[in-house]
C-alpha positions in Angstrom: 39.5 16.1 51.4 38.8 12.9 53.2 38.5 14.7 56.5 36.0 17.2 55.1 34.0 14.3 53.6 33.8 12.7 57.1 32.5 15.9 58.6 29.9 16.3 55.9 28.8 12.7 56.4 28.5 13.2 60.2 26.7 16.5 59.8 24.2 14.9 57.4 23.6 12.0 59.7 22.9 14.3 62.7 20.6 16.4 60.5 18.6 13.4 59.4 18.4 12.0 63.0 17.2 15.4 64.4 14.7 15.8 61.5 13.2 12.4 62.3 12.7 13.3 65.9 10.6 16.4 64.9 7.6 14.5 63.6 5.2 16.9 61.9 2.3 14.4 61.9 2.3 14.0 65.6 -0.9 15.1 67.4 0.1 16.8 70.7 -3.3 18.2 71.7 -5.6 15.2 70.8 -7.4 12.9 73.1 -5.8 9.9 74.9 -5.7 6.6 73.2 -8.7 5.1 75.0 -10.8 8.3 74.5 -10.1 8.4 70.7 -10.9 4.7 70.3 -14.2 5.0 72.1 -15.1 8.2 70.1 -14.2 6.8 66.7 -14.3 3.1 67.1 -10.9 2.6 65.5 -7.2 3.2 66.2 -6.0 3.5 62.6 -7.6 5.0 59.5 -5.8 5.3 56.1 -7.9 6.7 53.2 -7.0 7.4 49.6 -9.6 8.6 47.1 -8.9 9.4 43.4 -11.4 11.2 41.2 -11.6 11.3 37.4 -9.8 14.7 37.4 -7.5 14.3 40.4 -5.2 11.5 41.6 -5.0 11.4 45.4 -7.8 13.9 45.6 -8.3 13.0 49.3 -5.7 11.4 51.6 -6.4 11.1 55.3 -4.4 9.1 57.8 -4.8 8.7 61.5 -2.8 6.4 63.6 -3.2 6.0 67.4 -0.1 4.3 68.9 0.9 3.7 72.5 3.4 6.4 72.5 2.0 8.9 70.0 -0.9 9.8 67.7 -0.3 10.9 64.2 -2.7 12.6 61.7 -2.4 13.9 58.1 -5.1 15.2 55.8 -4.8 16.4 52.2 -7.8 17.5 50.2 -6.6 18.6 46.8 -10.1 19.6 45.7 -10.2 22.3 48.4 -6.4 22.9 48.5 -6.0 21.6 52.1 -2.8 20.0 53.3 -2.6 19.6 57.1 -0.7 17.5 59.6 -0.5 17.0 63.3 -3.0 18.9 65.5 -4.4 20.9 62.5 -5.2 17.6 60.6 -6.6 16.0 63.7 -8.9 19.0 64.4 -10.2 18.8 60.8 -10.7 15.0 60.9 -12.2 14.7 64.4 -15.7 15.8 63.5 -15.7 13.7 60.3 -14.6 10.6 62.3 -17.2 11.1 65.0 -19.9 11.5 62.3 -18.8 8.3 60.6 -19.3 6.0 63.6 -17.7 3.1 61.7 -18.1 -0.4 63.1 -16.5 -3.6 62.0 -19.9 -5.1 61.4 -20.8 -2.7 58.6 -20.9 -3.9 55.0 -18.3 -2.9 52.5 -20.9 -0.8 50.6 -22.1 0.9 53.7 -18.5 1.9 54.8 -17.6 3.2 51.3 -20.8 5.1 51.0 -20.5 6.8 54.5 -16.8 7.6 54.1 -17.0 9.0 50.5 -20.0 11.1 51.5 -18.3 12.4 54.7 -15.3 13.5 52.7 -17.5 15.0 49.9 -16.3 12.7 47.1 -19.2 10.5 46.2 -18.2 10.5 42.5 -14.8 8.9 42.9 -12.8 6.9 40.4 -10.9 4.8 43.0 -11.5 4.3 46.7 -9.1 2.7 49.1 -9.5 2.5 52.9 -7.7 0.5 55.6 -9.1 0.6 59.1 -7.8 -1.0 62.3 -10.7 -1.2 64.7 -10.2 -0.8 68.4 -10.1 -4.6 69.0 -7.2 -4.9 66.5 -9.3 -6.2 63.6 -7.9 -4.8 60.3 -10.2 -4.4 57.4 -9.7 -3.1 53.9 -12.3 -1.5 51.7 -11.7 -0.7 48.0 -13.8 0.1 45.0 -13.2 1.3 41.4 -15.8 3.0 39.2 
């Protein structure tokens, strides 16, 4: 029985390691790091919007790293759940339209982002952005 338990543990470990290597959020067909930063003005974007009727109605994340780019997008209002290249392709035009800069006011950022994602009547808004110069900013609001 001990021998079987050891095999099961080893098999589980290998499965977990291989599963971690197959990162579903990774963007394989996106732009290079410098290209995305110049297009969007940021290298990391993490958004969570709750509405009165739906918790986590909108979740969008984009992270540009030296070795890889990751993207995820969930819109429960439109029954959308995407990751990797599909999420990036959906988010790219939104990010380009936003044209966020670190000099924008909190109100301006929240207004632009909530409008771009089609949820101007939100209950809770949370956004964390890392701009291309490494400056991290957080924007939050509750109605």
